[in-house]
C-alpha positions in Angstrom: -0.6 31.2 -6.4 3.0 31.9 -7.1 5.1 29.7 -9.4 7.4 28.5 -6.5 4.3 27.6 -4.4 2.8 25.7 -7.4 6.1 23.8 -7.9 6.2 23.0 -4.1 2.7 21.6 -4.3 3.5 19.5 -7.4 6.6 18.0 -5.6 4.3 16.9 -2.7 2.0 14.8 -4.9 2.7 11.6 -2.9 1.5 13.3 0.3 -1.6 14.6 -1.5 -2.4 11.1 -2.9 -1.8 9.6 0.6 -4.1 12.0 2.3 -6.8 11.4 -0.4 -6.4 7.6 0.2 -6.8 8.1 3.9 -9.9 10.3 3.2 -11.5 7.5 1.1 -10.7 5.0 3.8 -12.4 7.2 6.4 -15.5 7.4 4.4 -15.5 3.7 3.7 -16.7 4.0 0.1 -14.2 4.3 -2.8 -16.2 6.6 -5.0 -15.0 9.1 -7.6 -16.5 11.9 -5.6 -14.7 10.8 -2.4 -11.4 10.5 -4.3 -11.7 14.0 -5.8 -12.7 15.6 -2.5 -9.8 13.8 -0.9 -7.4 15.1 -3.5 -8.7 18.6 -3.1 -8.4 18.4 0.7 -5.0 16.9 0.4 -3.8 19.8 -1.8 -5.4 22.3 0.6 -3.8 20.7 3.6 -0.3 20.6 2.0 -0.6 24.1 0.7 -1.8 25.7 4.0 0.0 23.7 6.6 3.6 23.9 5.9 5.7 21.1 7.3 9.5 21.1 7.5 10.7 18.6 4.9 12.7 15.7 6.2 15.8 14.8 4.2 15.8 11.3 2.8 19.2 10.2 1.5 18.5 6.4 1.6 17.0 4.0 -0.8 14.0 1.7 -0.4 15.2 -1.9 -0.2 12.3 -4.2 -1.1 13.5 -7.3 0.9 14.4 -5.2 3.9 11.0 -3.5 3.8 9.2 -6.8 3.5 11.2 -8.1 6.5 10.4 -4.9 8.5 6.6 -5.2 7.8 6.5 -9.0 8.4 8.5 -8.8 11.7 6.3 -5.8 12.8 3.2 -7.9 12.2 4.7 -10.8 14.2 5.7 -8.5 17.1 2.3 -6.9 17.1 0.5 -10.3 17.5 3.0 -11.6 20.0 3.0 -8.5 22.1 -0.9 -8.3 22.1 -1.0 -11.8 23.4 1.6 -11.1 26.1 -0.2 -7.9 27.3 -3.5 -9.8 27.5 -1.8 -12.4 29.7 -0.4 -9.7 32.0 -3.9 -8.0 32.1 -5.7 -11.3 32.9 -3.3 -12.8 35.4 -4.8 -12.5 38.9 -2.7 -10.8 41.6 0.2 -10.2 39.2 1.7 -6.8 39.5 3.7 -5.9 36.3 7.0 -4.2 37.0 7.2 -1.4 34.5 10.2 0.7 33.8 11.3 3.7 31.7 14.4 2.7 29.8 16.8 4.8 27.7 18.0 3.5 24.4 20.8 5.2 22.4 20.0 4.7 18.7 22.8 4.2 16.2 21.4 6.7 13.6 20.8 10.4 14.3 18.5 10.9 11.3 15.1 12.4 12.2 13.3 10.1 9.8 14.8 6.9 11.2 14.3 8.1 14.8 10.6 8.9 14.1 10.0 5.6 12.3 11.7 3.6 15.0 9.8 5.3 17.8 6.5 5.0 16.0 7.0 1.3 15.4 8.0 0.7 19.0 5.0 2.7 20.3 2.6 0.8 18.1 3.6 -2.6 19.6 1.5 -3.1 22.8 3.5 -3.1 26.0 5.9 -0.3 25.2 5.4 3.4 24.6 7.9 6.1 23.7 7.7 8.8 26.3 10.5 11.0 25.0 12.8 11.2 22.0 15.9 13.5 21.8 16.6 14.6 18.3 20.1 15.9 19.0 21.4 12.9 20.8 19.3 10.2 19.1 18.1 8.7 22.3 14.7 7.2 22.9 13.0 6.8 26.3 10.4 4.1 26.5 8.0 2.9 29.1 7.9 -0.9 29.2 4.8 -2.4 30.7 6.4 -5.5 32.3 10.2 -5.6 32.3 10.3 -9.2 33.6 8.1 -10.5 30.8 10.3 -8.6 28.3 13.3 -10.5 29.5 14.9 -7.7 31.4 16.1 -4.2 30.7 18.8 -5.2 28.3 16.5 -7.4 26.3 14.0 -4.5 26.0 16.8 -2.2 24.8 18.0 -4.9 22.3 14.4 -5.1 21.0 14.4 -1.4 20.2 17.9 -1.6 18.6 16.7 -4.6 16.5 13.7 -2.5 15.4 16.0 0.3 14.4 18.2 -2.1 12.5 15.3 -3.3 10.5 14.2 0.2 9.7 17.8 1.1 8.5 18.1 -2.1 6.5 14.8 -1.3 4.8 15.4 2.4 4.0 19.0 3.5 4.7 21.7 4.1 2.1 25.0 2.2 2.3 26.7 5.2 3.8 24.0 5.5 6.5 24.4 1.8 7.3 28.2 2.3 7.7 27.7 5.4 9.8 25.4 3.4 12.1 28.0 0.7 12.4 26.0 -1.9 10.6 27.5 -4.3 8.0 26.0 -3.9 4.6 24.8 -7.5 4.6 22.8 -8.6 7.7 24.4 -11.4 9.7 22.5 -14.3 11.2 22.4 -14.3 15.0 21.1 -17.8 15.6 21.5 -19.1 19.1 22.5 -15.8 20.6 20.8 -15.0 23.8 20.2 -11.6 25.4 19.2 -11.6 29.1 17.3 -14.9 28.8 15.6 -14.1 25.5 16.8 -15.7 22.3 17.3 -13.2 19.6 
C-alpha cells in the first residue's frame, strides 16, 4: 500500500469506526471479534470503494444539533400518526402532489441531509434532487392534511434551516439568508398550519 493511500485511510478513521459500529449492530452482539471484523471490513470498504469527499466548512453546533434531532423525532411520531389516519380512514382518497422546493443552500452535504431527513418522515418522499440548482422535488402523500402546498414547502425549508443551524458556519448561514441567531416565529401561520 502506497504512503498516500495509507494516509488517506488514516484520515477516514471516523468512517471506518462508523462502519464497524453498524457491523456490530447488525450482528446484535457487541463482542471483541465482531468489533475487530467490523474494523477490518470498514477499512477494506473505504480502501476499495472510493467515494468523492464532500467538503464540510461548517461547525457542529451542539444546541442546534440537539434541536434538529429532537424536532426530527417529534416530526417522525406526528407524521406516522397522520399517515396511519389517512390509511385507516374509510373512503378517503388522499390528494398527493409532487412539489418543488428551492433550498437556500447549494452545499451537497446540506442538500443530502435535508432530503434524507424529509424522506425519512412518513408521508413525504424526495423523488429528485438537483445538485446544481439546489432544488428538491418531493411527493407529499396528502397535501390537504399537510396544510396545502405552501405549508409542505415551508416544512422542507424549516427542516433545511434546522440542518443549517446545526452544522453550517456563520458564512454559510449568511449566504443562505439566515440570521446568525434564530428568531422566534410564534403565532405565524402558513396556509392554515401554525409554524
